[in-house]
N, C-alpha and C positions, 0 to 999 in steps of 0.2 A: 529786501528779498521777501517774496511771498512765503506764507507759512507752509504751504504744502511742499514747496521746493526745499525749504529749510529742513523740514522733517525728513524728507527723502535723503538729504545729504547727511543729516545726523544719523539716520538709520544705517546708511552706508558706512559711515565712520565707526559706528558701534559694531557693525559686522566685521570690519577690518580689525578692530580692536579685539573682538571675540576670537577671531581666527588666530591672532597673535597670542592670545591667552591659552590656546590649546583646545582640545576636544571638550565639548560641553560649555564653551565659553559664553555663547549667547544666552543659554539657559541660566548660567550663573549671573550674567549681567542683569537679567530681568527679574531674578528671584527676589522675593521680598520676605521679611520676617513675619511671623504670625502676629495677629492682633494681641496687644496686651490684655491680660485677663480683666474682665469687667466685674465690678461689684454687683451684688444682687440688686434686682430692680426694686425691691422693698425690704425693709428690715423686719425684725421679729414682731414689731408693733403694727406692721402694715403701712408704715410711712414710706412714701415713694422716694426714689433716688433723685438727687440733683448731682450733676457732674459738670466740671468745667470743660472748656473747649478742647484742651489737649488730653484730658482724661485723668490727670494725676490728682485732682482734688474732688472730693465728693462728700455728701452728707445726706441725712434723711430728715428734712424739716417736719416738725409736727404740724405746722400750719403754713399756709401760703396765702399771700394777699396780692391782689391786683386791683388797687383802688382806682376809681374813675376820676377822682379829683383830689385836690389838696385837702379839702375839708373832710372827705371820707378817710383819707390816710390819717389825718390828725386824730380823728375819733377812734380809728381802729388801733392805733399805736398804744393807746392808754391801757388796753387789756390784752394785747397780743402776747403770747408766750415768748419769753426771752431765751436766748439772745435774738434780737431783731436785726437781720442783715438784708441789705438791698443787693439785687443782682441785675446786671445789664446783659452784656453779651457773653459773660463768663470767660473773657480773655485774660484774666489775671491768673498767674501761675502760683501765686502765694495763696495760703488759706484765708483769704479775706472774707469770703462768702460763706463757707460751711457753717451750718448751725443745726442744732436739733430743736431749735425754737421756731422762729417765724422767718420765712423767706419772702421778701417783698420785691415785686417787680413794678417799676413805674412806667411800663410800656404804654399804659393808657393815659398817663400824664405827659403828653408829648405835643410837639408842634411849636411853631413860632406865633407868639401872641401879637406881635407888632414890631415895627421898626420905626424909630424916631431919630431922624438925622442919621448918625453913624452907629447908634446903639440899638441892638435887637433884644427883645424880651423873649426868652426861650424856656419852655418847660423841660425839666431835667431828664425826663425819660426819652427825649428825642435822640435818635441814633445820628451819629455824625454824618453818615452818608445821606440821610434824609434832610439834615440841616443844610447841607450844601445846596440841594435843589430848592428848598424853601427860601433861603436867603437870596438866591439868584433871581427869583421872581421879583424881588424888591430892588434888584440891581446891586446887591451887597454880597459879601463873602467873608468867611473867616480868614484872618491873616495867615494862618498856617493850619496844617492838618497832620495827623500822625500817619505812619505807614499803613495802618489798618483803620478803616473807618466804620467798623461794625459796632463800636462801643456806644453806650448811651453817654450823653453829655455829663450826667451826674457821675457816672463811673469814671469817665476820663478825667474829670476834675479831681476826684477823690484820690487818684493815684499819680497825679502830676504828669499825665500823658502829654507828649510833645511831638513836634515834627523836627525839622532841621533848618538852620539858618542863624548865623551868629548874631544877627540883629533882631531876631524874632524870638519871643518868649514861648514857653509852654502855654497850653490852652488857658490855664488859670490866670495867666498874666493879663489876659484881655477881659477878665471879669470886673464889672463895674459895681454890681451889687448882687446879693443872693437872698433867697428865702429858704428856711429849713424848718422841718417839723421836729420838735424836741421829744424826748422820752416821755414828757408829761402831756404830750398832745397839743402843745402850744405852737403857734406859727410865729417865727422870729425873722425879722428882716435886718440886714446889716449892710453897710458900705463903709467907705473910708471916713465918712463924717459921723455916721451913726453906728454905735457898737463896733468901732473900728478894730479893736483887738479881736473880737469874735470874727470879724471879716478876714483878718490876716490869718487866723487859725483855721477857719472853715474852708478856705479855698482849696486846701489840700489837707484832708482830715481822715481819710480811710473810712469814712462813714461812721466815725466814732462820736461825733458831736450831735448828730441828728441826720435826718434824711432831707437832702437838698431837693426842692421841688421846682424852683424857678430861678433863672439866672438872667441878668442883663449883661450883654457882651458888647464890647467895642468891635466894630466890623470895618471892613475896607470896601472900596469900590470893587465890583466884580470885573476883574480884568483878565485878558488872555495871558496865558503862560506858555513859554516855549520849553518843552521838555526834551532833554538830550541824554541818551544812555550810550556808553561805549566802554569797551574793554581796553586795558593796557597793562603793562607789567606792574606788579605790585610795588616794587621799589620806586618806580616813576610816580605812581599815584600817591604814595606817602610823601615823596619829595614835593609834589605840587599841591598837597592838600591845604596847607595854610593859605596860600595865595588864592585858591579856589573858594575857600570859605569867605575870604575877603571880597572877592570879585562878584560872586553869584548871590542872587536872592536866596536860593536854597541850594545847598550842595551836600551830598553824602556819598560815601563810597563803601563798597563791600570787598573785603579781603577774602579771596576764595582759596581756602587751604588746599594744599597738594596740587596747585596749578601754577603758582608764581604769578597769578593774575589778580586784577581787581576790576570790579564793575563800578563805573562812575556815573552819577546822576546829577544833573543840574536842572534848575527851573528858574527862568527869568521872565519878567514882564515883557510883552511885545504887542505891537499893533498889526503884526502880520496876519494873513488870512489863515483860517483854521486848517489843520492837517490832522486827519484821524489818527488816534493812538494805535489802532490795530489790535489784533488778537493778543492774548496773554502769551508771553514768552518765558516768564519766570518759572512756570511749572515744568515745562519741558527742559529748561536749563537744570533745574534740580534733579529731574529724572536722569539726565545724562550724568550729572555728578554722582548720583547714587550708583548708577551702573558702572562708572569708572572705579568707584570705591569697591564694588563687588568683584570686578575683574582684576584690579591691580593693587588691591590693598596690601598684598604681600611685598610690594616693592615701591617705596615712595619715589625714587628717581624715575622709574618707568611710568608710574602713574602721572607724574608731573609732565614728562615729555609727551605722552599721548594726549593729555588734557590740553596742553599748550598748542599742540598741532591741531587738534579738533577745533578749538575755539577761535584760533587765529586764522585757520584755513577755510573752515566751512562758511563762516559768516562774520566778517569783521566790520561790516557796515554799521555806523552808529544808528541807533533807533531814535527817531524824532517824532514829536507830536506837538501840535499847537491847539489849545482849547482853554476853556475857563479853568481856573486853578483848581476848583473843587473836584473836577473830573480827572485831574492828572496827579495831584499830590499824594493820593493814597493808591494802594495796590491790592488786588484780590490775592488772598493767601489760602488756597484750598488745601495745601499740604500742611498737615498739622505738625507742630513741633513744641518743644519745651525751651525755655529761654532764661538766660541770666544777663542782666544789663546793669552796668554801673555807670555813674556820671562822675568824671574825674576832672580835676583842674586842667584847663586847656593845655597848659605847658607840658603835661606829662602824658597826654592822650596817645600820641603817636608812639612814644617809647613803650608804653604799656601794650599797645597793639603788637609791636614786634615780639614782645615776650609771650603774649598769648598765642600768636601764630607758631612761634618756635616750640612752645610747650605742646600744642595740639599735634603738630607734625612729627614730634619726637616720641609721643606717648599714646596718641589716640588716632590710629589709622582708620577707624570706623567713621570719623566725623567727615561730613561732606557739605553741610550747610555753610553758606558764606557768613562772614562776620561783619556786622553793620557798624559804621561810624558816622555819628552826627554831631552837630554843634548847636548849642542852645544859649540864648541870652539870659542874663540874670533877672531875677524878680525878688520880691520881698515877702512872700508867703512864708509863715513860720516853718512849715515842714516841706517846703519846696527844695528838692535836691539842687536847685540852681540859685538859691539865695546866697549872696556873698560874692558872686562873680560868674563870668561866663564859664560854662562847662562843656566838656566833650564826652559823648557817650560811646560806649563799646558794648555791643550786644552779641552774645555767643548763643547760637541756636543749635538744637539737637533734635534730629528726627524723632517723632513721638514713639516709634518702635524701638529706639536705641536707648541704652543705659545712659542716664544723665547725671548720676551722682558725682562724676568727675568734675562737674562744674564747681562743686563745693570744695573739693580737695585740691584741685590743680589751678582753676581759673580764679576763684574768689580771692585766694591769698595774693595774687598779682594785683587785683583791683584794690584790695584793702591796703597793701603796701604803698600804693600811690595815692592814698587819701580819697578813694572813691566812695560815693554814696550810692546805695542800690536804688534802682527804680522800685517804687513801692509795690508794683504789681508783678515784678519779675523775681525769679528764684534768688534767695539769699539766706544766710544763716544768722544774721545779726539779731541782737536782742536789745532790750532797753538801755543797758549800760553802754552798748556800742553807739546807739543813736544819740545818746546824751553827749558823747564826745564829738559827734558830727554836726549837731544842730544847736546853735547858740540859744535858741528859744525853746528848747525841749522841755525844760521844767515848767515854763509858762504854759506850754501846750497841755501838759499833764494837769495843771491847775484848772485851765479852762475846761478840759474834758470832765473833770470831777464836778465842776460847777454846772455844766450843761446836762450831765447824766450821772448823778451821784450814786445811783444803784447799779450802774454798768449794764443797762439794758441793751445797749448797742455793742457790747463787747463779747465776741466769741472767744474761744480758748486761746487762739493765736494773739488776738489783740490784748487780752488780759496779760499775756506773757510779755509782750514788748512794751506795754505801758506800765510795767513794774520795774523800778530801778534795782 
């Protein structure tokens, strides 16, 4: 269905819903909350504001660096005011970046240096979206990509960023070797044969061992992917999830609260002719969910009935596209949100989802963002949430204008009860003693961190907290 007709039908559906809701219904449906209060643009010392993508993290760095090369970075680090923290796209929701010392961007240290056979040498400031384009020119591609591709490669590795696919690892699982600048301004290279313990620690390190400047990555042939998106009843999606993770190259699904529905997404390799992906549909989907929340938040049964009618009657045709994988695996996300994501043993993932949905639908009628479920293969990086076995992720999103503290009081206890490990860049309240029970190599990592940065020049307040038992 073309976009203009779909919008017209959705508009008509909203109109009908607004009439059902009574006088002023349409105005209520479209009403939005005010913007959250912004911090001052500068502090008392005149240092300028840095703020993350969603707006909940900020700081006033005393110095900012944008080095043009690895050697320039190494020289600058020696005397830069601490804490020294690197920033990419600012998509982390945890306070990994905030510093009153030095904020470093590696945006100028970017690009693909070369591709030899299946291995690509990539500078760490390269954004994932740009990396797809550059690798495609050499006939190569990353094996997998996350839902959002705005991150820098270095930032994505630091936080164990991942896509979905039970046979596919997170991005750091494809790292062959890396180079990093230490707190002393030295450049250190490591791989499985040379400084192998540093390699296992540095692939996921939250930027606490040094600043990664270059990575060598395993790649795959750049192939076409068939993308398919469709809605179905949530209970049916849960029932079929395991078989779909087994069958498809990439599979994920979104439980849509207060609708009884789920959105399923598969990606599989194909030789079929290209089919254009078409305009973004996710943003208008979210807009409709928000409007339904505004209109029918007072009655969960009514909200679910109207939503089910709208989404299954207006447009139930599966969305399909065929193109190179780097064009399809990630999605534009212009609507800001805050997020909590935990990675759980695969055996309990779906059980935990049911608890999360039940909790939200019984206590938080203001929530309208879908809940994302993915599956990730195991790897052996010391701080990888996926080391030790295949894991399933559950990500709960909250509109950036809505209160999100319920994630800590209602949702996090469910994840922790099921043995979940938090995504390093997503909201959580865990501290060092908690991580020590979740990561078998936690103490070895702390020892490595002290060896690489004895004075803690890469540690901001948050990192000092979690790296203390």
